[in-house]
N, C-alpha and C positions, 0 to 999 in steps of 0.2 A: 420442520426447525432444522432437520437436517442441510436441506438446500441453503438457506441462509448461514447454517455454519460451513458451509463449501464457499461461500463469497467470502469470507471473514478469511477462513484459510486460505482462500487464492489472494487475497488483497495482502497477508502477512507475507507470502512466498515470494508475491510480485516485486514487494519493498525491499525483502533480503537480497533478489537477485541483483537490484538496483543498487543497493550500500555495502554489498560485499564483493564487489568486484576487483578486482586489481586496476582495473584500465577502467578507463571513464565509460561509463553506460550510454547507450545509445539515444537519443531523443526518443524512437521508438519504445524502449525499455519504460521510460521515464514515464509514456502516456498510456501504458498496460497499466501502470504500477498507480495511478493517477484515478484510471478505470475504474480500477477492481476498488480499489478503496472507494469511491462513489457508489458503486454498483452494492458493496455491503450495508452501505450505511442506510438504503431504506428500510434495512427488515432489523437491524442490529439492535443491540440489549442498550440499557442504557451501559452498562458495563462495556460493553462490544467500542459504543460511541466512541468511549474517553478513550480506547485501544485503537482507533483508527484516525483517531485525530494526531494519537503518538506518531503512527505511522506516515499519515501527511505530511507531519512537522520534520520525520527524517526524510521525505522526498525533499524537502525545501532547502533543507539545510546542505545535501547533500548535490541540489544544484547551485545552492551559494559558495559552492566549493570550485566549481569548475573555472 
């Protein structure tokens, strides 16, 4: 369970790094965030799945702002 929480937390932090940046995030940062989300999905609870979906949407919205 601890590992699952770590992956979920990493995904949240990675998305935050991209979306809270004052300048444009690099493509590498966006890719890292997406990878973290996908890794966290594998063992996420139903509630976490919903939150991960929201994080995915935040990344997609951010990419649309470029």
